C-alpha positions as CSV (number, residue, x, y, z in Angstrom):
1,X,-18.8,43.5,-4.2
2,X,-20.0,41.0,-1.6
3,X,-20.7,37.4,-2.5
4,X,-24.4,36.7,-2.1
5,X,-24.2,33.4,-0.2
6,X,-26.2,32.9,3.0
7,X,-23.0,33.0,5.1
8,X,-22.0,36.3,3.7
9,X,-25.4,37.8,4.5
10,X,-24.5,37.3,8.2
11,X,-21.7,39.9,8.0
12,X,-22.4,43.0,10.1
13,X,-19.5,45.0,8.8
14,X,-20.1,47.2,5.8
15,X,-19.1,46.0,2.3
16,X,-16.4,48.6,2.3
17,X,-14.9,47.2,5.6
18,X,-14.9,43.7,4.2
19,X,-13.1,44.8,1.0
20,X,-10.5,47.0,2.7
21,X,-9.2,44.4,5.1
22,X,-6.2,42.2,4.3
23,X,-7.3,38.6,5.2
24,X,-4.8,36.1,6.4
25,X,-4.5,33.3,3.9
26,X,-3.5,29.6,4.1
27,X,0.3,29.8,4.1
28,X,0.7,32.6,6.7
29,X,-1.6,30.6,8.9
30,X,0.5,27.5,8.4
31,X,3.5,29.6,9.4
32,X,1.7,30.7,12.5
33,X,0.8,27.1,13.3
34,X,4.4,26.0,13.0
35,X,5.5,28.7,15.4
36,X,2.7,27.6,17.8
37,X,4.1,24.0,17.5
38,X,7.5,25.3,18.5
39,X,5.8,27.1,21.5
40,X,4.1,23.8,22.5
41,X,7.3,21.7,21.8
42,X,8.1,21.3,25.6
43,X,4.6,19.9,26.1
44,X,5.0,17.6,23.1
45,X,8.5,16.5,24.3
46,X,7.3,15.8,27.8
47,X,4.3,13.8,26.3
48,X,6.7,11.7,24.3
49,X,9.0,11.2,27.3
50,X,5.9,10.3,29.4
51,X,4.8,7.6,26.9
52,X,8.3,6.1,26.6
53,X,9.5,6.4,30.2
54,X,7.2,7.8,32.9
55,X,4.0,6.2,31.7
56,X,1.7,8.4,33.9
57,X,-1.9,8.6,32.7
58,X,-2.4,11.7,35.0
59,X,0.5,13.5,33.4
60,X,-0.8,12.5,29.9
61,X,-4.2,14.1,30.8
62,X,-2.6,17.3,32.2
63,X,-0.4,17.7,29.1
64,X,-3.2,17.0,26.7
65,X,-5.4,19.6,28.4
66,X,-2.6,22.1,28.5
67,X,-2.1,21.7,24.7
68,X,-5.8,21.8,24.1
69,X,-6.5,25.1,25.9
70,X,-3.6,27.0,24.3
71,X,-5.3,28.0,21.1
72,X,-8.8,29.0,22.2
73,X,-7.5,30.8,25.3
74,X,-5.0,33.0,23.5
75,X,-7.4,33.8,20.6
76,X,-10.1,34.8,23.2
77,X,-7.8,36.7,25.6
78,X,-5.2,38.2,23.2
79,X,-6.9,37.9,19.8
80,X,-4.1,35.6,18.6
81,X,-1.9,32.7,19.6
82,X,1.8,33.4,20.0
83,X,2.3,32.1,16.4
84,X,-0.4,34.3,15.0
85,X,1.0,37.3,16.8
86,X,4.5,36.6,15.5
87,X,3.3,36.6,11.8
88,X,0.9,39.6,12.3
89,X,-2.4,37.9,12.4
90,X,-5.4,38.7,14.6
91,X,-8.7,36.8,15.0
92,X,-11.7,39.1,15.0
93,X,-15.5,38.9,14.9
94,X,-17.7,40.1,12.0
95,X,-17.3,43.7,13.2
96,X,-13.6,43.4,13.4
97,X,-13.7,43.4,17.2
98,X,-12.2,40.9,19.7
99,X,-13.9,37.5,19.7
100,X,-15.8,36.1,22.6
101,X,-15.0,33.0,24.5
102,X,-18.0,31.3,22.8
103,X,-16.6,32.2,19.4
104,X,-13.2,31.0,20.4
105,X,-14.6,27.6,21.4
106,X,-16.8,27.3,18.3
107,X,-13.9,28.2,16.1
108,X,-11.8,25.6,17.9
109,X,-14.3,22.8,17.4
110,X,-12.3,20.8,14.7
111,X,-9.2,20.8,17.0
112,X,-11.4,19.9,20.0
113,X,-12.5,16.7,18.2
114,X,-8.9,16.0,17.3
115,X,-7.8,16.3,21.0
116,X,-10.8,14.3,22.2
117,X,-10.0,11.4,19.8
118,X,-6.3,11.6,20.8
119,X,-7.2,11.5,24.5
120,X,-9.5,8.5,24.0
121,X,-6.7,6.7,22.0
122,X,-4.1,7.6,24.7
123,X,-6.4,6.2,27.4
124,X,-6.6,2.9,25.5
125,X,-2.8,3.0,24.9
126,X,-2.0,3.6,28.6
127,X,-4.3,0.8,29.7
128,X,-3.0,-1.6,27.2
129,X,-1.1,-4.6,28.8
130,X,1.8,-4.2,26.3
131,X,2.2,-0.5,27.0
132,X,4.1,-0.9,30.3
133,X,7.1,-2.5,28.7
134,X,7.2,-0.4,25.5
135,X,10.2,1.8,25.2
136,X,10.3,2.9,21.5
137,X,8.2,4.4,18.8
138,X,7.9,1.3,16.7
139,X,6.4,-0.7,19.5
140,X,4.1,2.2,20.4
141,X,3.0,2.4,16.7
142,X,2.3,-1.3,16.6
143,X,0.2,-1.2,19.8
144,X,-1.7,1.9,18.6
145,X,-2.7,0.3,15.3
146,X,-4.7,-2.4,17.1
147,X,-6.5,0.0,19.5
148,X,-10.1,1.0,19.3
149,X,-10.6,4.5,17.7
150,X,-7.3,4.3,15.8
151,X,-9.1,4.1,12.4
152,X,-11.5,6.8,13.5
153,X,-8.7,9.0,14.5
154,X,-6.9,8.5,11.2
155,X,-10.1,9.2,9.2
156,X,-10.8,12.3,11.2
157,X,-7.3,13.7,10.5
158,X,-8.3,13.7,6.8
159,X,-11.6,15.4,7.6
160,X,-9.7,17.9,9.8
161,X,-7.5,18.9,6.8
162,X,-10.6,19.6,4.7
163,X,-12.3,21.6,7.4
164,X,-9.3,23.8,8.1
165,X,-8.0,23.9,4.5
166,X,-11.4,25.1,3.2
167,X,-10.1,28.7,3.8
168,X,-8.0,28.3,0.6
169,X,-11.2,28.6,-1.6
170,X,-12.9,31.4,0.3
171,X,-12.9,35.1,-0.7
172,X,-12.5,36.2,2.9
173,X,-10.1,33.4,3.8
174,X,-12.5,31.9,6.2
175,X,-12.4,28.2,7.0
176,X,-15.5,26.3,7.9
177,X,-14.5,26.9,11.6
178,X,-14.3,30.6,11.0
179,X,-17.7,30.7,9.3
180,X,-19.2,28.7,12.1
181,X,-17.9,31.0,14.7
182,X,-18.4,34.3,12.8
183,X,-14.7,35.1,12.8
184,X,-12.0,36.4,10.4
185,X,-8.3,36.0,10.5
186,X,-6.9,39.3,9.4
187,X,-3.4,40.8,9.1
188,X,-3.0,43.2,11.9
189,X,-1.6,46.7,11.2
């Protein structure tokens, strides 16, 4: 039987459809995220190399944008990121159909804030006078701690975990981002 909350009233699928679907829970989605991290590892590695050696703000911007568009693009165009596909998860709308670009972007909003804060923090890092001579992580960490937005970025990381982790407590395994976008993560057949 359907829960009677306001968000559940927005479902356009029948109650039978909602009950007969296998929803993707927290741990399988964590597994998908780990695979996506491996897919993006070259971007991450080049970003680190850029911070330690190349020090190109343009390259930093391109790499950040590349990492940021991965998730919403694949979920919109393919219904799943490479990680989600690997573990058999698909992102669908309330009728269990492919999601729209708008839904993909709304669903991505918590990650978008994360990338935006990281981009702002990286801008301050790259324009910091000490950054030009920094060649290791310890020095980068010390510089970053004194930058504007560092505390906000750290605080938001905690909020991000709550937003995304909220799916643990939901009957349909929807995080706040899923509910906002009107999407489900289901196990594909």
